[in-house]
N, C-alpha and C positions, 0 to 999 in steps of 0.2 A: 508503764507508759501507755500501752494500748488500752488498759482499763480506764485511765484518766481521759484518754481521747474519746472512748466510747461514752463515758458519763457526760462529757462536755457536749458531744453531739446529741445525746438524748435530751439534755436541758435545752439545747438550741431548737430541737424539733418541737418540744412542748411549748416554749415561749413563742415560736413561730405560729403554731396552730392557734394559741390564744390571741396573739396579735391580729391574726386574720379575722377572728370573730369580732374583736373590738373595732377593727377597722371597718368592717362591713356595717356594724351598727352605727358608727359615727358618720359614715358616708350617707346612710339612709336618713339619719336625723338632720344632717346639714342640707341634703338635697330635697327634703320634704316640700311639697307644693303648698302646704298650709301656711308656711311662713312664720308661725308663732312658736319659735324655739325658745325654751327657757335657758337663760344665761347660765344658771348653776349646773344644769344637767349637761349642757354643751361643754362647759369648762371642765366638768368632771371626766367626761369621756375623752376629751382632748388630752388631759393630763395623764390619764391611764395609758393612752397610746404612746405618749412621749416617754413614760416610765418604762414600758415594755421595750421600747426601742433602745433605751440606755442599757437595760439588762442584756438584751441581745448583743449589743456592741461589746459588753464585758465578756460574755461567753464566747463571742467570735474571736476576740483577742486571745483568749485561752486556747481555742482550737488552733489558731495560727501558730502558737508557740509549740504545739505538739505534732503538727503534720510535717511532711517532707518539704524542704525549702522549694523544690520544684513545683509543688502544688499550691504555693501561697498566692501567686498571681491569679490563677483562675478562680481560687476560692474567694479572693477579694472582689473580683468582678461579679461573681455570682451573687455575693452578699449585697453589693451595692445595687445591682439590678432588682433584687428582691425588695429593697427598701424604697425604690422610686415611687410606687403607688402610695406608700405611707406619707412621703413628703407632700404629694399632691393633696391628699385628704387633709393633712394638717394645715396646709396653706388655706384650703377652703374654710376650714373651721376657724382659723384666725381672722379671715376676712368677715365671716359671719359674726364673730364676737365684736369686731370693730364696728360693724353696722349697728349692732344692738347698743353698744356704748354711745355711738353717734346719735342714734334716735333718742336715747334717754337724755343726752345733753341738750338736744334741740327742744325737747319737751320742757325741760327745766327752764331753759332760757326764754321760752315762749310764754311761760306762766307769770307774767308781770301785770301789775295794775297801772292803769292810766290815771287814776285818782282825779286830779284837778280837771282833767279834760272831760270827765263824766262819761267816758266811753267804756264799753264792755270789752273785755279781753277776748270774747268769742269771735270778734271780727278779725283777729290775727290768726294766722295758720298755726295748727298744732305743732307741726314740725316741717322742716325743709330737707328733703333727701338730696344730698349732693352727689354728683357723679363720682364713680370710683377713679382713683388715681393709679395709673399703671406704674409699676416699678421699673426703673431703668434696666437696660440690658447691656452687657459688655461682652464682646467677642474676642478680645485680645488685641484690638487695634490701639496702638499707643496714643494716637490723636484723640481717642474717645475716653481715655482713662480719667482725666481730670473732671470732665463733666459727669461721668458715671459715679465717681467716688463722692463728689460733693453732694449729689442727690441721694445716694444710698446712705451716706453718713448722717444726713439730716433725718431721713425717713426711718431708718432701721438701726444703724450702728450706735447712734447716740441716744436711742430711746431706752430709758431705764426700765420701762414696763414690759419689755420683751426679754425673755431669757436667752442665754447664749445659744442653746440648742435650737431655739426658734429662729434666731438670727442666722444660724448656720443653714437652716432650711431655706430661708429667704435668699441667702447668698447663693446657694446652689441653684435656685430657680432663676436668678438674675444673670448668671454667667453662662456663656456658650463657647463652643469651639476650643481654642487654645487655652482660654482662661479656665474653662471647666476641666480640661485635661490636667491643668497644673495642680488642682486640688482634689482630683478624683480619688487619689490614694488615701485620703484622710477619712477615717470613720466618723459617723455622725455623733459626736459627743461635745459636751460643753467645753472641755479643755482644748479640743482641736479647732474650735472656731477662731480663737485669737491666732493660732498658728496658720490657719487658712488665709486670714486677712494679711498676715505678715508675708506669706508666700506671694500673694498677689501684688502687694506693695513693692516687694523686692524685685519682682520680675517686670511688672508693667508700670509701676510708679516711680521708677528710677529717674531722677532729674535729668541726668545726662542723656538717657534714652529719649525722654520726652522732648528735650531741647533739640536733639538731632532730628527727631521725627518732624517737628514743626519747621525747622530750617530746611529740611529736604522738601517739605511740602511747599515752602515759599520759592525754592529754586525751580520747582516743576510747574509753576503756574502757566497757563496757556496764554498765548499772544492774542490780543484783540486787534484785528487788522483795520477795522472801519470805526470811525468816530460815531457813526449812526447806530452801531450795535449797543444801544443803551443798556439792554438787559445783560449782555455779556460784561460790560464795564461795571455794572452794579454787582454782579456775582464776583468779579475779580476783587473789587474793593472790599466786599464783605468777607471774602476768604482771607485777604491780607490782614484786615482789621482783627479778625478772630484769632489768627496766629499770633499777632502782636499782643493781644490781651493774654493769651495763654503763656507766652514767654515772659510777660510782665509778672504774672502770678508765680512764675518760677524764678523770680528775682533776677531776670535778665533784662536790662534796660536797652532801649533802642540805640543808645550810643555805642553799645557793644557790637551790633551787627548792622547798623543803619548804613554805614559806608559801603558794605557789601551788597545790601539789598537794593539800594537806590539805582545803580546801573542796571540791575536785572529788571526792576520795575519800569525803568525808562524804556527798555527793549520790548517789554510786553504791552506798553501803551501805544496808541496811535500817535503819529507825529503832531497832530493838532493839539492833543492834550499836553504833550511835552512842551510845545511852544507856549501854551498858556501858563504852565507852571514855571517855565524859564523866565517869563516876563515878571512873574511875581517876585522872584529872587533877585532880579536885576544884577546879575554877576556875582552874587554872594554864594558861599558854600551851601549846598543843599542840605536840608535837615529832614529826616524821615517823617517826623511828626508833622512838620509844615507841609511836606509833599502830600501826605494823606489828607491834610486839611484842605489844601487847594484843590486836590483831586475831587474830594467830596463836594466842595462848593460848586465846581464846574459841572459835576454829574447831576447835582440837584437842579441847577439852572437848565440843563438840557432836558431833564425829565419834566420840568414845569413848562418849558417851551414846547416840547413834544405833545404834552397834554392839551395845551391851548390850541395848537395847530390841528390836533385831531378833532377837537370840538368845533373848530371853524370849518373843517372839511365836512363834518356831519351836518352842518347847518346850511348846506347848499340848497338852492331852490329846486323844486320838483321839476321845473322846466329843464334844468340841466341834467337831472337824473333820467328823465323820460324821453330825451330827444332821440330821434331815429338814428340808427347806426349808419355810418358812411358806407358807400359802395364804390367799387372801382371797376372800370371796363378793362377787358383783356386787350383791346386794341387801341383805345384812346385814353387820354388822361384829362383830369379836370382839377381845378383848384378847389380847396376846401371851402365849405359854406359856413364854417365856424364864425360867429360874430367877432368883430374886432374887440380886443380887450379894452381899448381906450374909448371908443365911441359907441360900442355895442351895436354896430351896424355891420352887415355882411358885405361880401363882394370884394374885399381887399385884405391884404396882410397887415399885421400891426405896424410894421415899419413903414408902410405906405399910407398910413392914416393922415388925411389932410385936415381933419377937424381938430385933432390934438397933435400938433407938430412940434411943440417945444419939449425938449427932452426933460426939463425939470418938471413940467406938468405930468409927463408920462410916468416919471418916477414916483410922484405923489400918488397917482392912481394905483400903481403897483403896490405901494406901501399900504394904502387903505384896503385894498383887496387881499393883502397878505400873500402876494405872488412872488416867485423867485425872480431875481434880476438877471438870471442867466438863461433859463429855459422857459420862463413865464408860467411855470407850474404852480397850482394853488395848494399843493400838498406839502410844500417845504419852502424854506427861504434860501437865499444864496449861500449862507454859511454851511448848510447841510446838503447842497447840491453836488451830485456826483458826476454831472455831465462834463465832457471834455470839450465843450463848445468854446470856440474862440471867435471873437467878433471879426466878420469878414470885411468890415470897413477900415478899421485901424490895424487889424492883424496882430494886435498885442494885448488887447483888453479882454478879460474874461467876463463879458457882459453881453446882453442881447443887443443885436444890431439896431433895434428900434430906439434904444436909449444911449447910443454912442454919442459922445460929446465931440469927437474929432471933426465931424462935418456938420455941427449944429448951426454954424453961421451960413452955410451954403446949402441947407436942406430945402430943396424945391422938388417939383414933380419929376423933372428929367434927371436931376442929380441922384435923387434917391432911388429912382427906378433903375438907374445904371448901377448903383452900388448894391442893389439887391440881386445881382445876377447869380451869385452863388446860391443864395437862399432859394431863389425861384427854381434853379436847376435841381435843388434838392427836393422841392415839393412837387414839381411837375413831373412826377413819375407815376407808375401804375398804382399808386395808393394815395389816400387823402390824409396826409400828415404823417409825422414820424413819432410823436410822443404818445403812442397808443400801445398796442400789444404786439409781441413778437414770438416767433417760434425759434428756439435755440436748436441749432444743428450740432452734431458731434464733431467739433473742430478742435484743433490743437496747433500751437506754434512749436515748431521743431527746428533742429539743425540737421541738415542732410549733407552728405559728402560722398565722393567717389572713393572706393577702396584703394585705387591707384594714386589718388591725389588727396591725401588726408588733410593737407594744409588748407585746401580751399573748401570752406563750409558756407552754405547758403541757408539763410533763415526763410522759411516758407510756412504756409499753413496747410495742414492735412485735414481732409474731410473723410470721416468714417461713414461708409455707406454699405449697409448689409444688403441692400437691394441690388447692388452691382456684382456681377459674377467675377469681373476682373478688376485689377488695379491699374491706375493710369498716372502719368506724369506729363506736365505741360512742356511744350517745346522750349519755353522761356527758361524754365528751371534746368532743363537738360543742357541748354546752351551755356548757362552760367557754370555748370559743373563739368562741362565738356565730356559728357558720358558717351562711351562708345557702344555701338549696337552689338549685342551678343548673338542675335538672330532676328528673324522677322517672322511674323505670323499673319495668317489670313483670318480676320475676324469680322463679324457683323455687329455693329453697334446700333442698338435700338433705344430710343429715349421715350419719355412719357408721351403718350398720345400718338406715337408713330405707327403707321400702318405696316403691312408686311412687305413693302417694296424696298426694303433696305438693301444696299449693295455690299458686296464683300470688299473689305479694305485690307491692304497689306501694311501692317504697322511694325515699326522697330520695337524690339524688346531690349531694355537696358536694366542694369542692376544698380541699386542705390542703397546707401546705408542711412538709417534713421537713428539718431542718437537718443538713448533712453534718458529719462528725467532723473531717476534716483541714483543711478550709478554711471560709470564711464563706459559701459557696454553699449552695443548698438544692435539693431535689428535689420537684417538684410532682406530686401524685397525685390522681386522682378516685376517691372511695370511696363505697360504699353505707352508709347509716345503719341500724344495727340496735341493739336494746336492749342486748345483751350479746355480746361476742366469744366468750369461753370461760370455763370455771370457773377459779378461782384456781390458778395453777401451783404445784405442790409437787415436792419431790425435785429441785429445780434447784440442785445443789451447784456453783454457778459458782466459788466460792473454791477448790475442789479442782483446778481446771485450772491454778492457779498453780504446782502441784507438778510439772507436766509440763515436761520440759526443752525440748521443741519449741516451747512457747508462752511462754517466758520473755520474749522481746523483742516480743511481740504486744500491741497495745493493744486489749483486748477491748471489745466494744460493750455488754456487759451485766455487771453486778456486783451483789453483794448490797447493799452500802452501808448507808445509814441506813434505807432502806425496802425490805427484801428481798421484801416481798409486794406490790410495785407491780403493779396489775392490767394486763392486756393491753388497751390502748385502740385499737390499730390492727392489723389483719391484712392483710399484703401478699400477695396472691395471685399467680398466675403472670402476670397482665396487667402487673404492675410488678416482678415478682421479679427478672428479669434486668437491669432498669434500675438496681437497687441493687447487684447483684453485680459485682465487678471481675474475677472469673475466677481470682484467686489462691487456692490451696488449700494448707494445711499439715496433714499427717497425723501423728498421734502413734502411738507404738508401743503405748500403752495402749488405743487404740481411738477416742477422740474426734477429730473432724476440724474444723479451723478454716477458714472461708471468708471471704475478704476482701469487704467491702461499703463503701459510701460512708459508713456510720455506724460503722465499726469492724469488727473481726473477730468473727464470730458462731461459736460452738462448738456442735456437735451430736454426738450419739452416746451410747453407753453409758459411764458412768463409775462405777467402784466406790468406795464410801465405807465399806465394811465387809467382813466376812469373805466370801470367795468362795463359801461354801456357802449364803448367804442369797439367796433369789430372790423378790423382791416388787416389783411395779411398779404404777404408776397409769396409766390411759389417759385422756388429756385429749381429750375429744370436742368439737370445735367445734360451736357451735349458733348459729343466728341466727333466733330466733323473733320474729315480729311479729304484732300484732293485725290481722286482716283486716276492714276495714270493709265491711259489706254495702251494695251499691249500690241495692238495691230491697227494702224491707220487704214490699211487697205480693207480690212474687215469692216471698219466703220463706214467707209465709202460705199461698200457693197450693200450694207444694211440700209443706208440712207437712200440709195438708188431703188432698193426693193420697195421701201415704204412709199417713195414718191410715185412709183408705178401703181401700187395698190390703191392709192388715193385718187387716181385719175377718174374724173366723172363724179366724185362725191360732192354733194352740195353743202354749202356753209350757210344756207338760209336760216337754220335754227340759231346759229351764232348771231347773225344780224338781227333776227327777231328778238332774241333775248336782250341784245344791246339797246334796241329801241324801247323795249318795255321797261327796262331797269333805269334808264336815264331820262330825266325830265327837267323842265324849267319851272321854278316856282314864282317867276316874275322879276326876281332880282339876281338869281344865280342858278347854275345847274346843280342838281342833286342826284345822287345815285344810291342804290342799296348795297349792303354788304354782300359779296358773292357767296353763294352756297349757304346762306343763313336766312331763310325766309321768316317773315313775321317777327323780326327782331325789334326791340324797343328803339325809340328815337334817341339818337346819340346827342350828347350836349355839344355845343359849338366850342371852338378853341379861340374865341375872340380875345379873351384876356391873355392867352399865350402869345398871340400875334402882336397884341398891343405892347406887351413887355419886350418882345424881341425888337420891335420897331423903335422903342425908346432906347434900348441898349445900342442899336445900330446908329441912331441919331447922335447919341453921346459920343460914340467912338469916332464918327466922322467929324464931329465938332472938335474933339481933342486933336485930331490930325490936321485940322484946318482946311478940309476939302469939302465941307458941307455945301458951301456956296457953289463950288464947281459942279457938284451933283445937281444942285437945284437949277443951275443954268442949262445943264444937259437935258433934264426932264421937262423944263418949261420952254 
């Protein structure tokens, strides 16, 4: 037995050495840069290599039958690794032969005569070299099996001009991962090719496995939250349609799984799409094929509409693109100089336009300009508007106040100015307009409660601020939760731009529980009590983040909801900042960044909600002002008396001189400069603000019936 094994190993070594020589010669011939390979010589070398490989396989099988069973596995692995270069060189030779055959075929097809046309064949190209077609790859994923096998079967498996051993070479080059591991134990022979194909079919081509994989893929489709996410809707439709086609090829009709898939599909689609599909059925039983048809029709309509709107927005005039950005004063406010949409003149709001006062005429103008009926934006229509604006005149219609029909019969100067009270109060702030750009702060809506009174929970907004050393809670939230003080601390609170003259404050410290988003657990924090955390947050366009593709699957911690102006009740400083943060970060191409926290994903950064040439922001400055109780009235009296004595004899001439220099009369009224700010720009007047307030006051006095009494008093 040992003698037979030694003879077999000797033959194996000899064949291996000869194969190495042939392989080197074939590789050099195929890789030659001259490119003029003879088909006969190339085919002869290739067949010699294939013949030696078959002889090696026979000798190797003989060796396996003679060695110890424990050594069989490493021997097979060693043999297969040694044959890997052979497979690569054979594949290159086959590709070279195909190129030669293709070139000859093109030359033969190009040598035709044009006879009656009297033209020479020299004008036609001698041959046309087509690009190489890459063979498909299969890694063992059941969803990819059908597409892989269809392409491989047409290209290789059904080709009678390719031998089985060559097909086996191609097959090994096409499979990866689990699929390659499934056939790695089969030696490279003609007989084993059909066995390898059957192994792959039994494992990855099983109909039940494929059906289960496609159904599982349909059950795991992601939810599309916004109807404006047209790209996500198209990807969802394509995925479902692809799975349905594969199931149909497996002889599974939609009637077998449609009733199960329809509720899942309805849950993954936005409510607007479901409403449109529901209208099409008119109370009838839903059919999956019809649902996909209606879904596709609506999706194509939205894509066409989105394309036309994008072209319309690109065609805006250069004057609109190049206008100067608005500015805002830190101490005074002014109305926007944007031209009126209806009359193209400045100086008034669209709802106060006197030249175009009829609401039907205004609607016609908006239709011609392609503007939204809700926010008057030119980049979308009312159907796709995400604004939560409700008309302040009728308090029930979702339309802009300038086209409200409720007061069309009584629209005049005083009436309209009075009804615009809320809108003016929104625009007469420290910025010029609201549909511009905003800076998102790290805010979250949470439920907070006291550990001793779990039944009482309060909804509030948290602001994460890594620039604050301590965490704070407003007195309003503390009172609603009835939080008890656990101790008091002396702190110095300094805000943005504050000098070093801050006083020491004694603040109560309370403990509050913040409910987590993903589970029923909570996070306990100790916070300082202050009257107010910060001013109301504006320009927080949270809804605009739903349009960002990167944030589609994120559960945001903050939303506009029913109460978009929910005040900030708790500020989380750096002492608890990283306790809430999970460390996960998602960055969007548009700029905003989402950070994962225990209460959901918080979004921060610059987000654009208007034309890119508008630049206007508000700065929210945190403040924590508290009344400081004097510990000794007697000490205060002594200090006051001391300073009154120290100032005896001091002159206040400088104060009087500055007063006389800074205040003057321009002929109609007194004017003064801003204190401690020399050479400042001339500030705009607030005539329009006063005019609006006077109009509102006149309307209010008229409604109460006391306007004549006031007139009698003043005259």
